[in-house]
Every structure is written in C-alpha cells, then in structure tokens.
C-alpha positions in Angstrom: 74.7 135.6 98.9 78.6 136.1 99.1 80.8 136.6 96.0 81.7 133.2 94.4 85.3 131.9 95.9 88.2 132.1 93.3 89.0 128.4 93.5 91.1 127.4 90.5 91.3 123.6 89.6 95.0 124.0 89.1 95.4 124.9 92.8 93.2 122.4 94.0 94.8 119.7 91.9 98.3 120.4 93.7 96.3 119.3 97.1 95.4 115.9 95.5 97.6 113.1 96.7 97.9 109.6 95.6 97.9 107.2 98.5 96.8 103.4 98.6 95.9 103.7 95.0 93.4 106.3 95.6 93.4 110.2 94.8 92.7 111.8 98.1 92.9 115.3 99.9 94.0 115.8 103.2 91.7 116.7 106.0 93.8 119.7 106.7 93.8 120.9 103.2 90.0 120.4 103.0 89.5 122.4 106.4 91.5 125.3 105.0 89.3 125.2 101.6 86.1 125.1 103.5 87.2 127.7 105.9 86.9 125.7 109.2 89.7 124.3 111.6 91.0 120.8 111.1 89.5 119.7 114.3 86.0 121.1 113.3 85.9 119.3 110.3 87.1 115.9 111.6 84.3 116.3 114.6 81.6 117.0 111.9 82.7 113.6 110.3 83.0 111.5 113.5 79.3 112.8 114.4 78.3 111.4 111.0 80.5 108.4 110.9 78.1 106.2 109.2 78.4 108.6 106.0 82.2 107.8 105.8 83.0 104.2 105.2 86.6 103.2 104.5 86.4 103.7 100.7 85.4 107.4 101.3 88.2 108.3 103.9 90.9 106.8 105.9 93.5 107.7 108.4 97.0 107.6 107.4 99.5 105.2 108.8 102.6 106.5 110.7 104.7 105.4 107.8 102.5 106.9 105.2 102.6 110.1 107.1 106.3 110.2 107.6 106.7 109.6 104.0 104.2 112.4 103.0 105.9 114.7 105.6 109.5 113.8 103.9 108.1 115.0 100.5 106.8 118.3 102.0 108.1 120.3 104.9 105.0 120.4 106.9 106.4 120.6 110.4 109.7 121.8 111.8 112.1 119.2 113.2 111.1 118.0 116.8 107.3 119.0 116.4 104.8 116.3 116.1 101.1 115.7 115.5 98.8 114.6 118.1 96.8 112.7 115.9 97.7 111.1 112.2 95.6 112.9 109.6 92.7 111.8 107.7 92.4 111.6 103.8 89.2 111.8 101.8 88.7 110.2 98.4 86.4 111.8 95.7 83.2 110.2 97.3 84.3 111.4 100.9 84.6 114.9 99.7 81.1 114.6 98.2 79.7 113.3 101.2 81.2 116.2 103.1 78.7 118.5 101.4 76.1 116.8 103.2 77.8 117.3 106.7 79.1 120.8 106.1 75.9 123.0 104.8 77.4 126.4 104.4 77.4 128.3 101.1 81.3 128.1 101.0 81.0 124.4 101.5 78.8 124.1 98.4 81.1 126.2 96.3 84.0 124.3 97.3 82.7 120.8 97.0 81.8 121.9 93.4 85.1 123.3 92.6 86.7 120.0 94.1 84.6 117.6 92.2 85.2 119.6 89.0 89.1 119.1 89.7 88.7 115.1 90.4 86.8 115.1 86.7 89.6 116.9 85.2 92.1 114.8 86.6 90.2 111.6 85.7 90.1 112.9 82.1 93.6 113.7 82.1 94.7 110.2 83.3 92.3 108.5 80.5 93.9 110.7 77.8 97.3 109.6 79.0 95.9 106.0 78.6 94.7 106.4 75.3 97.8 108.2 74.3 99.7 105.2 75.5 97.6 102.8 73.4 98.1 104.8 70.2 101.9 104.7 71.0 101.9 101.1 71.1 100.1 100.7 68.1 102.4 102.9 66.2 105.4 101.0 67.8 104.1 97.7 66.4 103.7 99.2 63.2 107.2 100.6 62.7 110.5 98.8 62.9 113.2 98.9 65.8 114.7 102.2 64.5 112.0 104.1 66.3 112.2 102.0 69.8 114.4 104.8 71.2 111.7 107.3 70.6 108.8 105.3 71.7 110.7 104.4 74.9 111.2 108.0 75.6 107.7 109.0 75.1 106.2 106.2 77.2 108.6 107.4 79.9 107.1 111.0 79.6 103.4 110.0 79.7 104.1 107.3 82.4 102.7 108.4 86.1 105.6 109.0 88.2 106.5 106.3 90.4 107.6 107.3 93.9 111.4 107.3 94.6 112.5 104.6 97.4 115.2 105.3 99.4 117.9 102.8 98.9 119.3 101.1 102.1 123.0 100.2 102.6 126.2 101.7 101.6 126.4 103.0 98.1 129.9 104.2 96.7 
C-alpha cells in the first residue's frame, strides 16, 4: 500500500465554494485531488449517472461560471472552456468513492469528508455564537449596541459583492 497522502483540511477547505446555497467542489479540483483528468472523472460520473442526482452534483450555468471566473483568474483572456464545469456536493463527493475505486480515491474521500464535517462544525459554532451575542444584546442597554453590531458583522458569513450598474461619481 502507498504512503498516505498529505491532504490537509485547510487546503481542501480552500477548494470548497458556496454556490446555489450548497457547499461544493469543482470537478477539476476533485480530479486534481484524485490524480485523474477532469475528463476521466466526468466520464466515470456519466457512466454512473443514476448515482448522481441533482442534489449530489450539477453543472454551473454560464453566469455562475463567469462570476466564479472573475473571482479567481482561471483562464487567460480569450481562452474558453468547451464545457461548463460540474460541481459536487458533499453527498456527490461521497458517491465518487463508489465510482473511483483506487486507494488514492479512498484517502482523498476520507480527507474531503473530514473537511466538510469541520466546515459544518465551524458554521454551527458561528450560529451558536450569534445566538449568545443576541442574548447579551437584549440583556444590556444601548451603550453596547455599537460593539454588538461590530461583532455580528465579524461573524456573519460573507455576502458576495455585486457589481453596481450605472454611473457612480
């Protein structure tokens, strides 16, 4: 058996995106982790399409891909993808382990599942912290309102910046 892969939750967590209200990972990032080409990964998924319903994976729309592409420089100007990428939810990644049957795939799946669990725990701890802050806010008077507002802003999940349309002086 080969040596275990050095997969850190922090590096995998950087690959997790929030699209359509779901935490997902791009097909090309998964392919890289699994040590296969994106084409090979997607072909394996298509051969087993019944295992991947819409809540396990979905294809990005052109506007979703453009928004994603503008956030991170993935292609040079003028280059285009032939196909829009697929993204996999936590359940989709788990299902990949039944499609990709290599020792590396098993190790990668375990690391990804642990990362999703850690992200879920982190989100829950932020919700719990928010509830505690609200309880404190109700208990104390208005002199702490600015402090509580600043803390809430710090723990709130980031909202995507929308590009404003029109003339702005």
